[in-house]
matplotlib code that plots the C-alpha trace (Angstrom):
import matplotlib.pyplot as plt

x = [149.4, 152.5, 153.5, 153.3, 150.8, 152.1, 150.2, 147.0, 143.3, 142.1, 142.9, 142.9, 146.6, 146.8, 148.7, 150.2, 149.5, 145.5, 146.2, 148.0, 144.6, 142.4, 144.3, 144.1, 139.7, 140.0, 138.6, 139.6, 138.4, 136.6, 133.1, 131.6, 131.2, 134.7, 136.0, 134.0, 134.3, 137.9, 139.8, 137.4, 137.9, 141.4, 141.9, 140.2, 136.9, 133.4, 131.5, 127.2, 127.2, 124.1, 124.6, 122.9, 123.9, 125.4, 127.7, 130.5, 130.2, 132.0, 135.0, 134.4, 135.3, 137.2, 140.2, 140.7, 140.4, 142.4, 145.3, 144.7, 144.7, 148.3, 148.4, 150.6, 148.4, 146.4, 143.3, 140.0, 141.2, 137.8, 134.5, 131.3, 128.1, 125.5, 121.6, 122.1, 124.1, 124.2, 126.2, 128.2, 129.6, 129.7, 131.4, 133.9, 134.8, 135.5, 137.8, 139.8, 140.0, 141.3, 143.6, 145.0, 149.0, 148.5, 147.7, 144.9, 142.7, 139.1, 136.0, 132.2, 130.2, 127.0, 124.0, 122.4, 125.9, 127.9, 129.4, 133.1, 134.3, 133.7, 135.4, 138.3, 139.1, 138.8, 140.8, 143.8, 143.6, 141.6, 142.2, 138.4, 135.4, 132.4, 128.5, 125.3, 124.1, 122.7, 125.7, 128.5, 126.7, 126.6, 130.2, 130.9, 128.8, 131.0, 133.9, 135.7, 134.8, 137.0, 136.2, 139.1, 141.2, 138.4, 139.5, 137.1, 133.3, 131.0, 127.5, 126.6, 123.6, 122.3, 118.5, 118.0, 119.5, 116.8, 114.1, 115.0, 114.6, 118.3, 118.5, 118.9, 121.5, 123.3, 122.9, 124.8, 127.4, 128.7, 128.4, 130.9, 133.1, 136.1, 135.3, 138.0, 136.9, 136.2, 132.9, 130.8, 127.3, 125.9, 122.4, 120.5, 118.1, 118.0, 115.3, 114.8, 115.9, 119.0, 119.9, 118.8, 121.6, 124.4, 123.6, 124.5, 127.3, 129.7, 131.5, 131.3, 130.7, 131.6, 127.9, 128.2, 125.2, 125.6, 122.5, 120.1, 116.2, 116.3, 120.0, 120.7, 116.9, 117.9, 119.7, 117.3, 114.4, 111.4, 108.6, 105.5, 103.5, 99.5, 99.0, 96.0, 97.6, 97.1, 99.1, 102.2, 104.1, 103.4, 104.9, 107.7, 108.5, 108.3, 110.7, 113.1, 113.7, 114.4, 116.9, 118.1, 121.9, 121.3, 121.2, 117.7, 116.4, 112.7, 110.7, 108.1, 106.2, 106.3, 108.3, 105.6, 105.4, 108.9, 109.1, 106.0, 107.9, 111.0, 109.0, 107.5, 110.5, 112.1, 109.7, 110.3, 114.1, 115.3, 118.2, 117.2, 117.5, 115.3, 116.5, 114.5, 114.7, 113.6, 117.4, 120.1, 123.4, 124.9, 122.4, 121.8, 125.2, 125.9, 123.3, 124.6, 127.9, 125.8, 124.4, 127.0, 129.1, 126.2, 125.5, 122.4, 120.5, 117.6, 117.2, 113.6, 113.7, 111.6, 112.5, 115.2, 117.5, 116.4, 118.8, 122.3, 123.3, 126.1, 125.8, 127.4, 125.6, 122.2, 121.0, 116.9, 114.4, 111.1, 108.6, 106.3, 104.4, 104.1, 105.9, 104.3, 105.4, 107.5, 110.5, 110.2, 109.9, 113.2, 115.0, 114.1, 114.9, 118.2, 119.3, 120.1, 121.6, 124.3, 126.8, 125.3, 124.7, 122.3, 119.6, 116.1, 113.1, 110.0, 106.7, 103.8, 100.4, 97.9, 93.9, 93.5, 96.8, 95.8, 94.8, 98.3, 100.3, 99.2, 99.8, 103.1, 103.9, 103.0, 105.2, 108.5, 108.1, 110.2, 108.8, 107.2, 107.0, 104.1, 104.8, 102.3, 103.1, 103.4, 100.8, 98.3, 98.9, 101.2]
y = [47.6, 49.1, 49.6, 48.2, 48.9, 50.1, 52.4, 52.0, 52.8, 51.7, 47.8, 47.8, 48.3, 50.5, 52.5, 55.2, 57.7, 57.2, 56.5, 60.2, 61.3, 59.7, 61.4, 64.6, 64.1, 63.1, 59.4, 58.0, 54.2, 52.1, 51.7, 48.2, 48.1, 49.2, 47.0, 44.1, 45.7, 46.6, 43.5, 41.8, 44.4, 44.2, 40.6, 40.9, 39.4, 40.2, 41.4, 42.2, 44.5, 46.0, 48.9, 52.3, 56.1, 57.4, 53.9, 55.4, 52.9, 55.6, 55.2, 51.5, 50.9, 54.0, 52.9, 49.7, 51.1, 54.1, 51.2, 49.3, 51.3, 53.3, 57.0, 57.0, 55.1, 57.6, 55.4, 54.8, 51.6, 52.1, 52.6, 53.8, 53.9, 56.1, 56.8, 60.7, 63.8, 64.6, 61.2, 61.6, 64.7, 63.9, 60.7, 62.2, 64.7, 62.0, 59.8, 63.3, 63.7, 59.6, 59.6, 63.0, 62.2, 59.5, 62.0, 60.2, 61.7, 61.4, 62.7, 63.5, 62.3, 63.0, 65.0, 68.3, 70.2, 70.7, 67.7, 69.2, 69.9, 66.2, 65.4, 67.0, 65.2, 61.7, 63.3, 64.0, 60.7, 59.8, 56.6, 56.8, 57.5, 58.1, 58.7, 58.3, 55.3, 57.8, 59.8, 57.1, 55.7, 58.5, 58.8, 55.7, 56.1, 59.3, 57.4, 59.6, 57.3, 53.6, 50.8, 48.2, 49.5, 48.9, 46.4, 47.3, 48.7, 49.2, 49.9, 52.2, 52.4, 49.8, 49.5, 53.1, 52.8, 50.0, 52.1, 54.7, 52.8, 52.3, 48.6, 48.2, 51.5, 49.7, 46.0, 47.2, 49.1, 45.7, 44.1, 46.8, 46.4, 43.6, 40.2, 39.7, 42.8, 42.6, 43.8, 45.1, 46.2, 48.2, 49.0, 49.8, 46.7, 43.1, 43.4, 40.2, 42.5, 43.7, 40.2, 38.8, 41.9, 40.4, 37.0, 37.7, 40.4, 38.6, 35.2, 34.1, 37.6, 38.0, 38.8, 41.3, 43.5, 46.3, 47.3, 45.4, 46.7, 49.8, 51.2, 54.3, 55.2, 54.1, 56.9, 59.7, 61.0, 60.5, 63.6, 64.2, 67.0, 67.2, 70.7, 72.0, 72.6, 76.3, 76.4, 74.3, 77.5, 78.9, 75.5, 75.2, 79.3, 77.8, 75.1, 77.1, 79.7, 76.3, 75.7, 79.1, 77.8, 73.9, 72.9, 71.8, 69.9, 70.4, 67.7, 68.8, 66.4, 68.6, 71.2, 73.9, 73.1, 73.6, 77.1, 78.3, 77.3, 79.1, 82.3, 82.2, 81.7, 84.1, 86.5, 85.8, 86.3, 82.8, 81.6, 79.3, 77.5, 75.3, 72.3, 70.1, 68.7, 72.3, 73.5, 73.7, 71.0, 74.5, 75.9, 72.6, 72.4, 76.0, 75.3, 72.2, 73.9, 76.8, 74.7, 72.4, 75.1, 76.8, 80.4, 78.7, 76.9, 75.8, 73.8, 72.9, 69.8, 67.7, 63.3, 63.9, 65.0, 61.9, 59.9, 60.3, 63.6, 63.3, 65.7, 65.0, 67.6, 67.7, 68.3, 68.0, 67.0, 67.8, 65.5, 68.6, 67.0, 63.4, 60.3, 58.6, 55.4, 53.9, 53.5, 56.8, 58.3, 55.9, 57.9, 61.0, 60.4, 59.2, 62.2, 63.0, 60.4, 60.0, 57.5, 56.9, 60.5, 62.1, 63.3, 64.9, 63.8, 65.5, 64.7, 67.2, 65.3, 67.1, 67.0, 64.7, 62.7, 61.0, 57.2, 57.6, 58.5, 55.3, 53.1, 54.7, 54.5, 50.7, 50.1, 52.3, 50.3, 53.1, 55.0, 58.4, 61.2, 63.5, 67.6, 70.0, 73.6, 76.7, 78.0, 75.9, 76.7, 74.2]
z = [79.1, 78.1, 81.5, 85.2, 86.9, 90.7, 91.9, 94.4, 94.6, 97.8, 97.1, 93.5, 91.9, 89.0, 86.0, 88.6, 85.9, 86.7, 90.3, 90.2, 88.8, 91.2, 94.2, 92.7, 92.0, 95.6, 95.2, 98.5, 97.5, 94.9, 94.7, 94.8, 91.2, 90.7, 93.0, 91.1, 87.5, 87.6, 87.6, 85.3, 82.4, 83.4, 82.9, 79.1, 80.1, 79.3, 81.3, 82.3, 85.1, 86.9, 87.9, 88.5, 88.0, 91.2, 92.0, 89.3, 87.0, 84.4, 86.0, 86.8, 82.9, 82.0, 84.0, 82.7, 79.1, 79.8, 81.0, 77.9, 75.1, 73.3, 73.5, 70.7, 68.4, 66.2, 65.7, 68.0, 70.0, 72.4, 71.8, 74.6, 73.2, 75.3, 75.1, 75.6, 74.1, 77.9, 79.3, 76.0, 77.5, 80.6, 80.2, 78.1, 80.6, 83.1, 80.9, 80.7, 84.0, 84.8, 81.9, 82.2, 83.2, 80.6, 78.0, 76.6, 74.3, 73.7, 71.8, 72.8, 69.4, 69.3, 67.1, 67.2, 66.7, 63.3, 62.4, 61.8, 65.0, 65.3, 62.1, 62.4, 65.9, 64.4, 61.6, 64.2, 65.0, 68.7, 70.4, 73.1, 71.3, 73.2, 71.1, 70.6, 68.2, 65.6, 65.2, 65.5, 62.5, 60.4, 60.8, 59.9, 56.7, 56.2, 56.3, 59.4, 61.8, 61.6, 64.1, 62.9, 65.7, 68.3, 70.6, 73.5, 73.3, 76.2, 76.2, 78.9, 80.0, 78.0, 79.0, 78.3, 74.9, 74.2, 75.9, 73.3, 70.7, 69.8, 69.4, 65.9, 65.7, 69.2, 67.2, 63.8, 65.7, 67.1, 63.8, 62.6, 65.5, 65.0, 66.3, 68.5, 71.2, 74.5, 75.2, 78.5, 79.1, 82.1, 82.7, 85.6, 84.8, 83.6, 81.4, 78.6, 75.8, 77.8, 78.8, 75.1, 73.6, 76.1, 75.0, 71.2, 71.5, 74.5, 75.0, 78.5, 79.9, 84.2, 85.6, 88.2, 90.0, 92.5, 94.6, 92.8, 93.2, 94.9, 95.1, 96.7, 97.9, 101.5, 101.8, 100.4, 102.8, 101.1, 102.0, 100.3, 101.1, 99.5, 97.9, 95.9, 92.1, 92.2, 95.4, 94.1, 92.8, 96.4, 97.9, 96.2, 97.0, 100.4, 100.2, 97.9, 101.0, 103.1, 100.8, 99.6, 99.8, 98.1, 94.8, 93.6, 90.9, 89.8, 87.4, 85.5, 83.0, 79.4, 78.3, 78.6, 82.0, 82.7, 81.2, 82.6, 86.2, 84.8, 84.3, 87.4, 89.5, 87.6, 88.8, 92.3, 92.1, 92.2, 90.6, 87.9, 84.7, 82.9, 80.5, 78.0, 74.4, 72.8, 74.1, 71.5, 73.0, 73.4, 75.7, 77.8, 78.4, 79.1, 81.5, 83.5, 83.7, 85.5, 87.7, 88.8, 89.7, 92.0, 89.6, 89.5, 92.6, 91.1, 87.4, 86.3, 83.9, 82.0, 82.0, 79.8, 83.4, 84.7, 83.5, 82.0, 83.6, 85.7, 88.3, 91.9, 94.6, 94.0, 97.5, 96.9, 94.3, 93.7, 92.0, 90.9, 88.9, 89.7, 88.4, 85.7, 87.1, 89.8, 87.6, 86.7, 90.2, 91.6, 88.2, 88.9, 92.8, 92.0, 90.9, 94.8, 97.7, 94.9, 95.8, 99.6, 100.1, 102.3, 100.1, 100.3, 97.6, 98.0, 96.5, 95.5, 95.4, 94.4, 94.5, 91.6, 92.6, 95.4, 94.4, 91.8, 94.3, 96.7, 94.1, 93.4, 97.2, 97.1, 94.0, 95.1, 98.5, 100.7, 103.4, 102.9, 105.6, 105.1, 105.8, 105.8, 104.2, 106.4, 103.7, 105.1, 108.7, 109.5]

ax = plt.figure().add_subplot(projection="3d")
ax.plot(x, y, z, "-o")
ax.set_aspect("equal")
plt.show()
């Protein structure tokens, strides 16, 4: 840090410019992961943190990075590796908001879009780089991304990076970074593979765990509805009538299923959008912006949206198709009830889903309330 940190964020002393940005954003006090991680990272120690999406983990590593980097040094000083394009965009936005008065610059590096704008941003000089593994390595190979000035590396959603098959790319990236650096891993789960990654690429890391197990689920009201498959569109329409002013995220298994349901709800006059892997990055970003702003009230998604999307104001999640397993259930319903806020998750149980739902309910370990729809004469 080039200046004395005299600002306040709850009980934490932070850089005054960041404190000003936090005040403008309306943050009242640090979340538990911020309270524990910020002092560790500011002290320069490596970190291995278990923290779920929705606990404020991005700010937990963004604040110390923004304090540490030199805004006038026009080369990458911090590298944040994320599993998805959507998360790259969202983390970059949060860095921008928190670093607003420090005049920091950051760039999101991800695939599915032209190289040109990313190359121009890197050429101008940017101290904070957030990206997905494949595109980061592409820029390194092209000579447009240099890592010799990297002081801090963060692996965000490390378990997801490994689940998506990025382990070889992540290891390659870490080996290409300077040996003398600070490394932090944030992961929702502490699998053996994640622990191995932390062991190999961190030095005597501090370890913290924020709400391991089923974080945030206690703040979510769990409801299940027994409904014939053929009646699911009517059941969904009934629920949406009740929540006509709220933001609702609906999950389906397949892209085809998402598109079919989108067409059905559109015909019924709903303000609805769809998001899945066939959309371009520009289309995804436009859709998410419309959903965040409230222009769209209902977003239908594949599991692509179950992790890595930072959308704060989702009041209801609907499992239109039964989640494949307890882990998928947790990540889906965790889109609501963010950071302790109340939320509602509704799971549709079709005529062929009874046994599978009972197994899911046992593994999920949370209470469910049964609700009977009006279409069945409630």
